[in-house]
C-alpha positions, 0 to 999 in steps of 0.5 A, spaced: 841 544 523 836 550 522 838 557 520 836 562 525 833 569 523 838 574 524 833 579 527 831 574 532 838 572 534 840 580 534 834 582 539 836 576 544 843 578 544 841 585 545 836 582 551 842 578 554 847 585 554 841 589 557 841 584 563 848 584 564 849 591 564 843 591 569 846 586 574 853 589 573 850 596 575 846 593 581 852 589 583 857 594 583 853 600 585 857 605 580 858 607 573 866 608 572 868 614 568 872 614 562 875 619 557 873 620 550 878 614 548 874 610 553 880 609 558 878 609 565 879 615 569 882 613 576 877 614 582 872 617 578 865 614 577 858 615 578 854 612 583 848 608 581 842 611 586 836 608 582 835 604 575 828 605 572 826 600 567 820 601 563 817 597 558 811 602 556 807 608 559 803 603 563 808 599 567 815 601 570 820 598 575 824 602 580 830 599 583 833 603 588 840 601 590 842 601 597 849 599 600 847 591 601 840 591 598 836 593 592 829 595 593 824 593 587 818 598 586 813 595 581 809 601 578 802 599 574 799 605 572 791 604 570 787 609 567 780 610 567 776 612 561 772 618 561 766 618 557 
């Protein structure tokens, strides 16, 4: 059995957490509100209209949330050098 590098393992579990949150928000279409003690506030939530995922300034994905569907809009920016 080999030891895993702690940073690598941490970044992988962070990526899984990000994926879980993304799928949850896209699936429910809402983010439930909570008080300062993180107790849910009944019937209070923030509707999710759009999720923007950006890896860097040249690549972005917009996810528009509808009642029964999610539209994905990848955006690739290209910049021409001015010389």
